[in-house]
N, C-alpha and C positions, 0 to 999 in steps of 0.2 A: 879399275881405276876409281878413286874417290873424287866425285865432282863437287866443286865449291858452290855452284849455282843450284839453289833449291827451287825447282819449278813447282807451279801450282799443280797439285795431284788430281786435276780434273780438266775436262774440256768444256768449253762454253757452248750451251745448246740454245739458250734463249737470251736475247739482249734487250735492254731497256734504254732508250735514248736519253742523253743528258743535254739539257738546254744550256748552251754556252752564253752565259750572261756577260755584260760588260761592267766595268767598275762604276760607270755612271748609273747604270740600272740598279746595281747593288746598293749604291748610296741611298737611292730613293726607297728601295725595298726595306732596308734596315731602319730608316727613319719611320716608315709606316709600321714596322714591327716594334717600335719603341726601344730599339737597341737590345732586343731580346730575341736571339735566334730561334727559341722555341716557337715564336709567333710568326716566323717566316713560312711561306708555302714551300713545299718540297721541290717544286719545279723552278724555284728561285735559287736552288742550291746546286753547286757543281759536284763537290765531294762531301758526302754527308757522314761526318764522324761524330754526330751528336750522341749516338748510342749504338751499342752492339746488340741491343735487346729487341728481338723480333724483326731484325733487319737482315738476317742471314738469307742466303740463296739456298733453296732446297734442292736436293739431288733428284735424279731421274727415278731412283728407287722410292724416294719419299712421295714424289708426284704420282707414281703408279700405285703406291699403297693407298693414297687418298681416294683413288677411284673405287676401292673396295670398302670404303667407309660404310659401316652399318649404322643407320640413323635411328635405330629403335630407341624408344624412350628408356626402357629398362632392360638390362642384361644383354646389351649389344655385343656382337662378336668383337668389334673394335675395342670395346672396354676390356674384354677378357685378355686381348693381346697386349694392350697398354698396361693393365694391372700386372700381368706376368713379367713384362720387361722391368717395370719399376720395382716389383718385389724382389726379383733376381738381383737387381743392382743394389738396392738399399738394405734388403734383409728385413724390412719392417712389415708386420702383418696387415696393418690398416692403411689402405691407399685411398686418399680423397682427391679426385680430380678437380681442378679449379681453372678458371679462364686465364689466369696468369699468376705470377708469384705473389703480388701484393694482396690478392684475394685470399691466398693461403695464410699470409701474414695477418690480415684483418681477422680472419676466423680464429686462428690460434692465439694471437696476442690480445685480441679482444676478449677472448674467454679467460686467458691467464692474467690479464692486466687489471687495471682499476686503481683507484687512489691508494697511495701508500705502497704500491708494488714497485719493484725495481727489476730492470733487465740489464744484464752486463754483456758486453761484446768486445771483440777486438776493435771493430768500428761498426756502428749501426749505419746502414745505408739510409738514404733520404726517406724512402717509403716505409722502411722498417721503423725508423725513429718516429715518423708521422703517425703510423698506426699505434705505436706504443703510447705516445704522448696524447693522442686522441682519446685513448681509453682512460687517461688520468694518471697513468703510471710514469715512471722516470726511466730514461734510457741513459746508461753511463758507459762511455767507451774506456777500455783499458788496453790500448795497444802497447807494445814494448817501446822502450825509449828510442831505439834505432829508427822507428817508424816516423819520428818527428823531424828527421834530418834528411831532406830529399837527396842531397849529393852523396850521402854515405852508402857505400856498396855493402849490402848484407844479404845473405841468401834467402832468409825467411822473414822479411820485414812485415809480413802480415800477421805474425804471431801475436797471441794475447799474453799479457803480463800476468803470469800465474801467481806470483807473490801478491800483486795488487788485487787480483781476483779473490784470493782467500781472505785478504784483509777487508775487502768490501762486503763479502758474505758475512763475516763476523760483525762488521760495523752495522749492517742493516738487519741482520738476523736471517737465517736460512729460510724461515717461513715467509719472509717478505720478498725474497728473491724469486721471481716467477720463473726465470730461465736464464741460462747462459747461451748466447747466440754466437756461434763461430761462423763468420762469413768467409767462404773459400771460393775464389781468392778474395782478399780484402780490397773491395772496390774503392771505397772512399780513401783508403790508405795507399792508393797508387796501384791497384790491381796486383798487389803483392801476395805471394803464396804463404800458406801456413804449413809448417812441418808436421810430420806424423808424430814426432817426439812431443811437440807442443800439444797436439790433439790428445795424446795419451795422458799427459800431465793434467789437462783440463778435465778429462773424463774422470780421473782419479779424485780430483778436488770435488767435482760435482757429486760423485758417489759418496764421498766422505760426509758431505753435508746434506745429502738427499735433495740436491737441486737438479731440476730438469735441464738436460743438455741438448740443444737443438743446433743442427747444422743448416746454414743457408747455403744450399748446394748449387746455386745457379751456374757456377764455373768450376765444378768439381773435377772435370776432365782436365782442364788446363792446370789446375792445382796438382793433380796426379802426375802430370808431366814434370813439374818442378821437383816433386818429391823423388821421382825416379832418378832425375839427373843431379840432384843435390844432396840426397841422403843415401850414403853408401850402401846400407843394408837393403835398399829397395831397387838397386840397379838391375836386378834380374827379374823383377816382378812386372806383370803387365799393368798398363794404366788402369784397366778395369778392376783388377785385383786390389790395387792401391786404394781406389775409390771405395770398394766394398769394405776394406779394412777400416777406413775412416768412418763410414756409416755405422759399422759395428760398435764403435766406441761411444756413440751417442744414443739418445732416446727417441730421436725423430729428426725430420728435416722438412724444410720448405724449399721448393724449387720453382724458379721461373724457367720453364723449358724454352723460353725465348732466347736464352743464351746457349748453354751447352746441350739443349735439346734440338738445336738447329732448326727451329720452327718459328713461324711468325706470330703464333698465339698459343697459350697453354701453360699449365703449371700443375703442381700438386702439393699436397701435404701428406706426409707419411709418418706414422706413429707406432710406437710399441704398446703404449698404455691403453687399456680398454676404456677406462672411464673418460679420459681426455678425448679419446677417439669418438666415443658416443656423443659427448657434448658438442664436439666440432662437427660431427655428421649432421646433427640437428640444425646447426647454423648453416651448414652447406646446403641442406635441402631448402631452408627458408630463403637464403640469399643467392645461391648459385644455380642450383638445379638438383635433380635426383642424383643419388649416390653413384650411379654408373655413367654419368656424363658430366655432372658438375660444371655446367657453363661451357662445355666444349661440344663441338659437332663430332660425330664418329670419325669423320675423315681427319680431323685434327689429332685425335688420339692415335690413329694409324701413323700419321707423319711423325709424331713424337716417339712412338715405339721404334721406328726405323732410325730416327735421329739419335736416340740415346745409345744405339749400337755404333753408328757411323762415327760419332764424336770420339770414341776411344781407339779408332784405327791409327796405327803407327804413322803412316804417311801423312794423314790429315793433321795430327797434332804437331808433328815436326814442322810442317809447312805453316801452321797457324802461329806457333810461337815464334818461328824464325821471321815471318813477315812482319810481326809487331816489332821484334827487335831491330829489324832492318831500318824501319822508320826512326826508332829511338837513337840508334847508332849514328845515322846520317845527320840528324839535326843536332845531336850532342857534339859531334865533331866540328860542326859549324860554330859552336859556341852558345847554343841554346841550352839554358840550365834545365835539366829534366830530373824526374824522380828515378834514382838508380837503385837496383838494377831494373831494366825494363820489365814490366809485368806481362801478363798473358794476353789480355784483351785490349790494352790501351797504352798509349804513351802519355805521361803526365808532365806538363811543362810547369816549372816553378815560376809563376808570373811575378812573385814578389822579388825574386832575384833578377828577372828579366827587366822589370820596370821599377828600379829602386826609388825613382823620383815620384811614383804614385803612391800616396799613403793608403793603408788598408781600408779606411772608411770611404775611399773613392774607388774601391773594387778593381785592383789591377788585373784580376782574372777576367772580369767582364770586359775590360778594355781590350785585352788580348783576343778574346772571343770575337769581338766586333772587328778588330783589325784583320783577323784571319778571313773573315767573311768578305770584308771590303776589298782586300788585296787579291783574294783568290777564290771567293765563292765557297770557302770551306766552312762547314758548320760544325761546331763542337760545343762543349759545355764547361762552365765554371764549376769547380768543386772547391769552394773557399768560403769567404764571408757572405756571399750572396746565398749560397746553399745552406750553410751551417751557422752563419752569424746570428747572434741573439742580441736583445737590447736589455740594458739594466733599467732600474726603476726610474732613472732620469732620462731615459730614451737614448742613452749613449750606446754605440755599437760595441758589443763584446765580440771581437773578431774570431774567426776559426783559427786552428793551430797553423794551417798552411793555406796558401793562396795558389791552388793548382788549377790547371786547365786540362781537361781530359780529351784526348783524341782517341775515341773508341772505334775500333776497326770491325765493321760487320764481317761475318764469316763467309768466305767464298764469294765475295761480291766485287772487290776491286783487284786490279792487276798491279804488277810492279810499276808500270808507267804512271798509273794514278798516284801511287805513293811517291814516285820521283817528282811529280808535279807538286805535291804537298811540300816536299823538301825545298823546291825552288821558291815557293811562296814564303817559307821561313827565312830565306835569304833576304827577301824584301822586309820582313819583320825586323831583322837585325839592322838593316840599313836605315830604317825610319824610326827606330825605337825611342829616340830622345824626344821626338815631337809628339808622342802619344800622350793624351790626357785621360784622366779618370772619368767616372760617371757618378751620378747620384740617382737614388730610387725615387720615383715620383708616385708610384702606386704599388701596393703589395698586399697579398692576402695573408691570413694568419698561418696557414700550413702550406708547406711546399711552395714557398714564394717564388723560387727560381723558375717555376713553370710558366707563370703568368705575370710576373712583375714588369712594370714599365720603368725605363731609365731615360735620363737625358745626359748629353755630354757636357762636361764642364769646360769652360773656355781656357 
């Protein structure tokens, strides 16, 4: 018999208490945090959907692997285990361990970047863009047109516009294009998957112009799930084989293992090219650590080696994708406008459509983020004009293309009743939406302002 209910494919072995705050307490906490949930303390949060990065629950296999961590400075057994798993998955000869994904980005894009250089992507994520711009280079997004329409249902909304890509390479000159970065799944674009067909087309263009092709692989297993279920010719391939084929089309990858590595810290940079690898290895030793640990403890490498295997398991991926879809379907049925179809790791709410009375320069996404915390102690993140807005010469805001709010679901952490609670809170969001007001920024840094910016509510 085929059962409709998909149960969590695990039993709970250790629990962490949640402090049940009141709305009165949360009002005070949010004021003290300057209306920025990044500045809240974790024990002030009931359901934490701020990020799925480093917030996963590890398995008993991972915890036991950690006990055999070899903490030798050079040539540790844990490094050899980690290297073997990553090599087998990616097929790249040079594996550089880093403490997290953005360290791999800083090393690679810092080396490839610089003034006059250009990086092209389906959508650069916040840390990627920051590392590129910090080097003096320019980050240009070229998502497909469908990606700009949240309510449009399209199977591979994460795809990169190949026609635009070729035009931009010609416009800037292939020598000035440092790399094409394909983010799978496309996080800022709504956690949307990239098709294998699109990856092949990008690979072809990059080879034609001699441009480096890098995959940002932090959610490569979730992306493989969508390829298998939405691209007919892949329906009989394993998720791991699909990921391996995707890596084979590129010249290297950066990965934050804090997502599909199912761990709390760690990442890596993997490359084909000897010359680039040598330069990055020097930078790794200067800034992260020796080549066989790169900012990681041996026990962390052990946990990643196990996590990169567990993440491709059938039952795990089915549960993972379904539990995210469950939240998206429930709030969508209630009338909350969301990014369709629901992506792999998060549900994205279209706050511009939810709060049409709040102009973009008053940050409707940040308004929703604050409301979710006040009404239900739920912490999430704005992915709109706070995160990606820029200012013109006169100091006027150039808004982001979309005003999204991301509800990122940590892996193996929350049960269905936690998600049902989130759905209930969204009913309150609907009931009170007309009275919600926007915010203005009172303090902001130059890079990654959403992490530390201060806001105040407008009357």
